N, C-alpha and C positions, 0 to 999 in steps of 0.2 A: 501542457500545463504543469505546474510545479507540485510535486508530491510531498514537499516539505511544509506546506501550509494546510492546516486542518480544515480551513474554510473551503478549500477546493474539493474536498473529498466528502462524498455522501453515500450512504448505502444504496446499492443498485447500479453504481457506475462501474465501467470496466477499467481495470488498472493492470499494470505490470509491477509485480513486487519481487523483492529478493528475499528468499527464505534464509533463516539463520545458517543452515548448513551450506548455502550457496554464496555466502558473503565473500569468501575468498575468490571464487571464480567469477562472481558477478552475474551468474545465470539468472535470467528473469523468468517468472512464472506469471501467466495471465489468468485473470479471473474476475468475478463480480464481487464487490465489497458487500459483506454482511454486517460486520460490526467495526467501529473505529475504536482502537484500544489505547491510543495516545490521548492523554487529557490536555496537554499543553497546546497552544494555538499554532506552534510550529516546532519542527525538530530538524536539526542539521542533517540527519541521515535518512529522513523520510518518516512520514506518519505510519505508525504500526497499525495494521488492519487484520481482520480475520475474513477470509474469503468464504463464499457460500459452501465450498467443499471442505471447509474446516482448516485449511492451511493458514498459517500466520506469518506475516513478513512485513517489511517496510516498503512503502510505495516509492517507486523510482519514476514511473511515468503514469500519467492519466491518459488512457486511450480514447475514451469517449464518455460523454455525459448522458 
């Protein structure tokens, strides 16, 4: 599923995000969404979220709902 649409992302789902410091390498970090930080309905680089462990990044993949 597409991580660029806010409607696809809800707290509690598992996602793969790219952290700010990993944007050059493209390294993905997996976790559970705690908060959605992007207010717009879509974003070309992915919706920004905070994971339950406190890490913040943009959603690249939705792993499961």
